[in-house]
C-alpha positions as CSV (number, residue, x, y, z in Angstrom):
1,X,11.1,11.7,-34.0
2,X,9.4,8.7,-35.2
3,X,6.1,7.6,-33.3
4,X,4.7,4.1,-33.7
5,X,1.3,3.6,-32.2
6,X,-0.3,0.3,-31.4
7,X,-3.7,-0.5,-30.0
8,X,-4.7,-3.5,-27.8
9,X,-8.5,-4.1,-27.9
10,X,-9.0,-0.6,-29.1
11,X,-9.1,0.8,-32.6
12,X,-6.7,3.6,-33.3
13,X,-8.7,6.3,-34.9
14,X,-7.3,9.3,-36.8
15,X,-8.3,11.5,-33.9
16,X,-6.4,9.3,-31.4
17,X,-3.4,9.4,-33.7
18,X,-3.3,13.1,-34.2
19,X,-3.9,13.7,-30.5
20,X,-1.0,11.4,-29.5
21,X,1.3,13.1,-32.2
22,X,0.5,16.6,-31.0
23,X,1.1,15.8,-27.3
24,X,4.4,14.1,-28.1
25,X,5.6,17.2,-30.1
26,X,5.9,18.9,-26.8
27,X,8.7,16.6,-26.0
28,X,10.8,17.6,-28.9
29,X,10.7,21.2,-27.6
30,X,12.4,20.1,-24.4
31,X,14.9,17.6,-25.8
32,X,15.5,17.1,-29.5
33,X,17.5,13.9,-29.1
34,X,14.4,11.6,-29.0
35,X,14.9,9.1,-31.8
36,X,11.8,6.9,-31.7
37,X,8.7,6.4,-29.4
38,X,6.5,3.4,-29.1
39,X,3.1,4.1,-27.8
40,X,0.7,1.4,-26.8
41,X,-3.1,2.1,-26.0
42,X,-5.1,-0.5,-24.5
43,X,-8.4,-1.2,-22.9
44,X,-8.8,-3.5,-19.9
45,X,-12.4,-3.7,-18.7
46,X,-13.4,-0.1,-17.7
47,X,-9.7,1.1,-17.5
48,X,-8.1,2.9,-20.4
49,X,-4.2,2.4,-20.4
50,X,-1.5,4.3,-22.2
51,X,2.1,3.2,-22.1
52,X,5.2,4.5,-24.0
53,X,8.8,3.7,-24.3
54,X,11.2,6.3,-25.7
55,X,14.7,5.7,-26.9
56,X,16.8,8.9,-26.1
57,X,20.4,9.3,-26.8
58,X,22.1,6.9,-24.3
59,X,18.9,5.6,-22.3
60,X,15.4,4.3,-22.6
61,X,12.5,5.8,-20.7
62,X,9.2,4.1,-20.1
63,X,6.0,5.1,-18.5
64,X,2.4,4.1,-18.3
65,X,-0.9,5.7,-17.1
66,X,-4.3,4.2,-16.4
67,X,-7.4,6.5,-16.4
68,X,-11.2,6.1,-17.0
69,X,-10.8,8.2,-20.2
70,X,-8.2,7.4,-23.0
71,X,-7.5,11.2,-23.6
72,X,-6.7,11.7,-19.9
73,X,-4.5,8.5,-19.9
74,X,-2.5,10.0,-22.8
75,X,-2.2,13.4,-20.9
76,X,-0.9,11.7,-17.9
77,X,1.5,9.5,-19.9
78,X,2.9,12.6,-21.7
79,X,3.4,14.4,-18.3
80,X,5.3,11.6,-16.8
81,X,7.5,11.0,-19.8
82,X,8.0,14.8,-19.9
83,X,9.3,14.9,-16.3
84,X,11.6,11.9,-17.0
85,X,13.0,13.5,-20.2
86,X,13.7,16.9,-18.4
87,X,15.5,15.0,-15.7
88,X,17.6,13.0,-18.1
89,X,18.4,16.3,-19.8
90,X,19.4,17.9,-16.7
91,X,21.7,15.1,-15.6
92,X,23.1,15.0,-19.1
93,X,23.9,18.8,-19.3
94,X,25.3,19.0,-15.6
95,X,27.6,16.2,-16.2
96,X,29.0,17.9,-19.4
97,X,29.2,21.4,-18.1
98,X,32.0,20.9,-15.7
99,X,30.1,22.2,-12.8
100,X,32.2,23.1,-9.6
101,X,31.8,21.0,-6.6
102,X,29.5,22.2,-3.8
103,X,31.0,24.9,-1.7
104,X,33.3,26.2,-4.4
105,X,32.3,29.6,-5.9
106,X,35.4,30.1,-8.1
107,X,38.3,28.0,-9.4
108,X,41.5,29.1,-7.6
109,X,44.9,29.0,-9.6
């Protein structure tokens, strides 16, 4: 997974970079088809904003989070992205598994 990190009106320190990398490693544990991630960290007056767009196999996922603390904004962002990635993974696996329609317990010959 390739992570590109951009800062708008904020300097990207090594601590922020390593924090973002460690948080986004969590996504790889759930779904290993994440190819690249673009994270934008910005400061707007007193609000710290983190947004990210992920390119998955077959779709793009976008989320953003605003908090008073940049680290809290990154945590909220990763939680939102994680929920979306899990939902995409469940849709993808359910579609491929050939699950039976509702009400059918077994396949009758």
